C-alpha positions in Angstrom: 127.4 55.2 -102.7 128.8 51.7 -102.6 132.5 51.1 -102.0 134.7 50.3 -104.9 135.1 46.8 -103.6 131.4 46.3 -103.7 131.1 47.6 -107.2 133.9 45.3 -108.4 132.1 42.3 -106.6 128.9 43.2 -108.4 130.7 43.3 -111.8 132.3 39.9 -111.2 129.1 38.4 -109.9 127.0 39.5 -112.9 129.6 38.5 -115.4 130.0 35.2 -113.6 126.3 34.6 -114.0 126.4 35.1 -117.7 129.4 32.8 -118.1 127.8 30.2 -115.9 124.6 30.2 -118.0 126.6 30.0 -121.2 128.4 26.9 -119.9 125.1 25.4 -118.8 123.8 25.9 -122.3 126.9 24.2 -123.8 126.6 21.3 -121.4 122.9 20.8 -122.2 123.1 21.4 -125.9 126.5 20.0 -126.8 128.3 21.7 -129.8 125.1 23.3 -131.0 125.8 27.1 -131.5 129.1 26.6 -129.7 130.8 29.5 -131.7 128.1 31.9 -130.8 128.1 31.0 -127.1 131.9 31.4 -127.0 131.5 34.8 -128.7 129.1 35.8 -125.9 131.5 34.7 -123.2 134.4 36.5 -124.8 132.4 39.7 -125.2 131.2 39.8 -121.6 134.7 39.1 -120.3 136.1 41.9 -122.4 133.4 44.2 -121.1 134.2 43.1 -117.5 137.8 44.2 -118.0 136.6 47.5 -119.3 134.3 48.1 -116.4 137.0 47.2 -113.8 139.3 49.7 -115.6 136.6 52.4 -115.5 136.1 51.8 -111.8 139.8 52.0 -111.0 140.3 55.1 -113.1 137.8 57.8 -112.5 138.5 61.4 -113.6 141.2 62.8 -111.3 139.9 66.4 -111.3 136.2 65.5 -110.8 134.2 66.7 -107.8 132.0 64.5 -105.7 128.9 64.9 -107.9 130.8 64.0 -111.1 132.3 61.0 -109.4 128.9 59.7 -108.3 127.6 60.3 -111.8 130.6 58.3 -113.2 129.8 55.3 -111.0 126.1 55.4 -111.7 126.9 55.4 -115.4 129.1 52.3 -114.9 126.2 50.5 -113.2 123.9 51.5 -115.9 126.3 50.3 -118.6 126.9 47.0 -116.7 123.3 46.2 -116.4 122.6 47.0 -120.0 125.6 44.8 -121.1 124.5 41.9 -118.9 121.0 42.1 -120.2 122.2 42.2 -123.8 124.3 39.1 -123.2 121.4 37.2 -121.6 119.2 38.2 -124.5 121.7 36.9 -127.0 121.8 33.6 -125.1 118.1 33.3 -124.8 117.8 33.8 -128.6 120.0 30.7 -129.0 117.8 28.7 -126.7 114.5 29.7 -128.3 
């Protein structure tokens, strides 16, 4: 299992990629769909805070197996959330 530090870095990296692509879209397209792009950014940043909270606060009475399952679920939710955000942005482009 990855360390908590690595998990947090992965969360920040993936969220940063979404935000970076959103700003690139705004730079290239001006004010077109600005409200929707800002909504995507706010959503992904809010989810980032939730993921960091979940990483920092696993169940206290969980055994090793449950803890691993907890962190795998965080990764799964993270990847789904980032994919959803990229999909929303790509719909604006297309």
